N, CA, C and O atoms as a GROMACS GRO file, in nm:
protein
  216
    1UNK      N    1   0.085  -0.117   0.000
    1UNK     CA    2   0.000   0.000   0.000
    1UNK      C    3   0.089   0.124   0.000
    1UNK      O    4   0.179   0.136   0.084
    2UNK      N    5   0.066   0.214  -0.092
    2UNK     CA    6   0.143   0.337  -0.101
    2UNK      C    7   0.092   0.438  -0.001
    2UNK      O    8  -0.027   0.441   0.031
    3UNK      N    9   0.182   0.522   0.048
    3UNK     CA   10   0.146   0.622   0.148
    3UNK      C   11   0.037   0.714   0.097
    3UNK      O   12  -0.056   0.748   0.171
    4UNK      N   13   0.046   0.755  -0.029
    4UNK     CA   14  -0.055   0.847  -0.082
    4UNK      C   15  -0.192   0.781  -0.093
    4UNK      O   16  -0.293   0.850  -0.102
    5UNK      N   17  -0.197   0.646  -0.092
    5UNK     CA   18  -0.324   0.574  -0.097
    5UNK      C   19  -0.380   0.549   0.042
    5UNK      O   20  -0.493   0.501   0.055
    6UNK      N   21  -0.304   0.580   0.145
    6UNK     CA   22  -0.344   0.552   0.282
    6UNK      C   23  -0.407   0.675   0.346
    6UNK      O   24  -0.353   0.785   0.338
    7UNK      N   25  -0.520   0.656   0.406
    7UNK     CA   26  -0.582   0.763   0.483
    7UNK      C   27  -0.529   0.754   0.625
    7UNK      O   28  -0.583   0.682   0.709
    8UNK      N   29  -0.421   0.829   0.651
    8UNK     CA   30  -0.352   0.819   0.780
    8UNK      C   31  -0.445   0.849   0.897
    8UNK      O   32  -0.429   0.792   1.004
    9UNK      N   33  -0.541   0.938   0.878
    9UNK     CA   34  -0.630   0.973   0.988
    9UNK      C   35  -0.723   0.858   1.026
    9UNK      O   36  -0.782   0.859   1.134
   10UNK      N   37  -0.736   0.758   0.939
   10UNK     CA   38  -0.821   0.643   0.969
   10UNK      C   39  -0.743   0.529   1.035
   10UNK      O   40  -0.804   0.433   1.084
   11UNK      N   41  -0.611   0.538   1.036
   11UNK     CA   42  -0.529   0.431   1.093
   11UNK      C   43  -0.520   0.444   1.244
   11UNK      O   44  -0.523   0.555   1.298
   12UNK      N   45  -0.510   0.333   1.310
   12UNK     CA   46  -0.497   0.330   1.456
   12UNK      C   47  -0.350   0.347   1.491
   12UNK      O   48  -0.269   0.261   1.456
   13UNK      N   49  -0.312   0.456   1.560
   13UNK     CA   50  -0.170   0.478   1.593
   13UNK      C   51  -0.110   0.363   1.674
   13UNK      O   52   0.009   0.333   1.660
   14UNK      N   53  -0.189   0.300   1.758
   14UNK     CA   54  -0.138   0.190   1.839
   14UNK      C   55  -0.092   0.076   1.748
   14UNK      O   56   0.012   0.015   1.773
   15UNK      N   57  -0.168   0.047   1.644
   15UNK     CA   58  -0.131  -0.063   1.555
   15UNK      C   59  -0.007  -0.028   1.473
   15UNK      O   60   0.067  -0.118   1.433
   16UNK      N   61   0.017   0.100   1.448
   16UNK     CA   62   0.135   0.139   1.372
   16UNK      C   63   0.264   0.110   1.447
   16UNK      O   64   0.365   0.076   1.386
   17UNK      N   65   0.261   0.123   1.580
   17UNK     CA   66   0.383   0.110   1.659
   17UNK      C   67   0.386  -0.013   1.748
   17UNK      O   68   0.484  -0.034   1.821
   18UNK      N   69   0.283  -0.092   1.744
   18UNK     CA   70   0.277  -0.211   1.828
   18UNK      C   71   0.393  -0.305   1.795
   18UNK      O   72   0.417  -0.335   1.679
   19UNK      N   73   0.462  -0.350   1.896
   19UNK     CA   74   0.570  -0.445   1.878
   19UNK      C   75   0.703  -0.382   1.836
   19UNK      O   76   0.798  -0.455   1.809
   20UNK      N   77   0.711  -0.252   1.829
   20UNK     CA   78   0.835  -0.188   1.784
   20UNK      C   79   0.920  -0.136   1.899
   20UNK      O   80   1.032  -0.089   1.876
   21UNK      N   81   0.871  -0.141   2.019
   21UNK     CA   82   0.947  -0.091   2.134
   21UNK      C   83   1.077  -0.168   2.151
   21UNK      O   84   1.180  -0.109   2.185
   22UNK      N   85   1.075  -0.297   2.128
   22UNK     CA   86   1.196  -0.378   2.140
   22UNK      C   87   1.299  -0.335   2.036
   22UNK      O   88   1.417  -0.323   2.067
   23UNK      N   89   1.254  -0.313   1.913
   23UNK     CA   90   1.347  -0.265   1.809
   23UNK      C   91   1.406  -0.131   1.848
   23UNK      O   92   1.526  -0.108   1.832
   24UNK      N   93   1.322  -0.042   1.899
   24UNK     CA   94   1.371   0.089   1.940
   24UNK      C   95   1.478   0.075   2.048
   24UNK      O   96   1.584   0.137   2.040
   25UNK      N   97   1.450  -0.006   2.147
   25UNK     CA   98   1.544  -0.024   2.257
   25UNK      C   99   1.675  -0.088   2.208
   25UNK      O  100   1.782  -0.055   2.258
   26UNK      N  101   1.665  -0.179   2.114
   26UNK     CA  102   1.785  -0.247   2.064
   26UNK      C  103   1.872  -0.160   1.973
   26UNK      O  104   1.994  -0.175   1.971
   27UNK      N  105   1.811  -0.071   1.897
   27UNK     CA  106   1.884   0.001   1.794
   27UNK      C  107   1.902   0.150   1.818
   27UNK      O  108   1.968   0.218   1.739
   28UNK      N  109   1.845   0.203   1.925
   28UNK     CA  110   1.864   0.346   1.951
   28UNK      C  111   2.009   0.370   1.992
   28UNK      O  112   2.073   0.283   2.049
   29UNK      N  113   2.059   0.490   1.962
   29UNK     CA  114   2.198   0.517   1.998
   29UNK      C  115   2.215   0.534   2.149
   29UNK      O  116   2.123   0.576   2.219
   30UNK      N  117   2.331   0.500   2.195
   30UNK     CA  118   2.363   0.527   2.335
   30UNK      C  119   2.468   0.637   2.337
   30UNK      O  120   2.539   0.657   2.239
   31UNK      N  121   2.476   0.705   2.445
   31UNK     CA  122   2.568   0.817   2.456
   31UNK      C  123   2.661   0.794   2.574
   31UNK      O  124   2.616   0.747   2.679
   32UNK      N  125   2.789   0.827   2.560
   32UNK     CA  126   2.880   0.809   2.672
   32UNK      C  127   2.844   0.903   2.786
   32UNK      O  128   2.796   1.014   2.762
   33UNK      N  129   2.866   0.860   2.910
   33UNK     CA  130   2.831   0.943   3.026
   33UNK      C  131   2.894   1.082   3.019
   33UNK      O  132   2.835   1.179   3.066
   34UNK      N  133   3.014   1.092   2.961
   34UNK     CA  134   3.081   1.222   2.952
   34UNK      C  135   3.001   1.318   2.865
   34UNK      O  136   2.996   1.438   2.893
   35UNK      N  137   2.938   1.268   2.760
   35UNK     CA  138   2.858   1.352   2.672
   35UNK      C  139   2.736   1.406   2.746
   35UNK      O  140   2.702   1.523   2.734
   36UNK      N  141   2.670   1.320   2.822
   36UNK     CA  142   2.553   1.362   2.899
   36UNK      C  143   2.593   1.466   3.002
   36UNK      O  144   2.524   1.567   3.019
   37UNK      N  145   2.703   1.443   3.073
   37UNK     CA  146   2.751   1.538   3.173
   37UNK      C  147   2.782   1.672   3.109
   37UNK      O  148   2.746   1.776   3.164
   38UNK      N  149   2.846   1.670   2.994
   38UNK     CA  150   2.881   1.794   2.925
   38UNK      C  151   2.755   1.871   2.884
   38UNK      O  152   2.749   1.993   2.902
   39UNK      N  153   2.657   1.802   2.832
   39UNK     CA  154   2.532   1.867   2.792
   39UNK      C  155   2.462   1.927   2.914
   39UNK      O  156   2.416   2.041   2.909
   40UNK      N  157   2.453   1.851   3.022
   40UNK     CA  158   2.386   1.901   3.142
   40UNK      C  159   2.462   2.017   3.204
   40UNK      O  160   2.400   2.113   3.250
   41UNK      N  161   2.594   2.010   3.205
   41UNK     CA  162   2.674   2.122   3.258
   41UNK      C  163   2.650   2.248   3.175
   41UNK      O  164   2.633   2.356   3.231
   42UNK      N  165   2.647   2.234   3.044
   42UNK     CA  166   2.621   2.350   2.958
   42UNK      C  167   2.483   2.406   2.978
   42UNK      O  168   2.464   2.528   2.979
   43UNK      N  169   2.385   2.319   2.994
   43UNK     CA  170   2.247   2.363   3.017
   43UNK      C  171   2.236   2.435   3.150
   43UNK      O  172   2.173   2.541   3.159
   44UNK      N  173   2.295   2.379   3.253
   44UNK     CA  174   2.290   2.441   3.386
   44UNK      C  175   2.360   2.577   3.384
   44UNK      O  176   2.312   2.671   3.447
   45UNK      N  177   2.471   2.587   3.314
   45UNK     CA  178   2.542   2.715   3.303
   45UNK      C  179   2.455   2.817   3.233
   45UNK      O  180   2.446   2.932   3.276
   46UNK      N  181   2.392   2.776   3.125
   46UNK     CA  182   2.305   2.866   3.047
   46UNK      C  183   2.188   2.914   3.132
   46UNK      O  184   2.150   3.031   3.125
   47UNK      N  185   2.132   2.825   3.211
   47UNK     CA  186   2.015   2.860   3.292
   47UNK      C  187   2.052   2.920   3.428
   47UNK      O  188   1.965   2.965   3.502
   48UNK      N  189   2.182   2.920   3.461
   48UNK     CA  190   2.224   2.973   3.588
   48UNK      C  191   2.191   2.884   3.705
   48UNK      O  192   2.164   2.932   3.816
   49UNK      N  193   2.191   2.755   3.682
   49UNK     CA  194   2.158   2.657   3.786
   49UNK      C  195   2.286   2.588   3.830
   49UNK      O  196   2.372   2.557   3.748
   50UNK      N  197   2.299   2.565   3.957
   50UNK     CA  198   2.412   2.486   4.007
   50UNK      C  199   2.377   2.340   3.996
   50UNK      O  200   2.282   2.294   4.059
   51UNK      N  201   2.454   2.267   3.918
   51UNK     CA  202   2.429   2.125   3.900
   51UNK      C  203   2.472   2.044   4.020
   51UNK      O  204   2.411   1.942   4.053
   52UNK      N  205   2.577   2.089   4.086
   52UNK     CA  206   2.632   2.015   4.200
   52UNK      C  207   2.645   2.110   4.318
   52UNK      O  208   2.675   2.228   4.299
   53UNK      N  209   2.623   2.062   4.436
   53UNK     CA  210   2.642   2.148   4.554
   53UNK      C  211   2.790   2.191   4.565
   53UNK      O  212   2.878   2.116   4.526
   54UNK      N  213   2.816   2.310   4.617
   54UNK     CA  214   2.955   2.357   4.630
   54UNK      C  215   3.038   2.270   4.721
   54UNK      O  216   3.156   2.298   4.741
   0.00000   0.00000   0.00000
């Protein structure tokens, strides 16, 4: 079935994604802890929030 032939508004969103959570969990990218720390530190600096107690 071609996308242009599909009435997306008539489709059930649950059926579109049913059973795909496992694929998502298996194939989504992971990020090194240093990258997450760097992003959070930059965000906290931008917002003026202390990420860690002095």
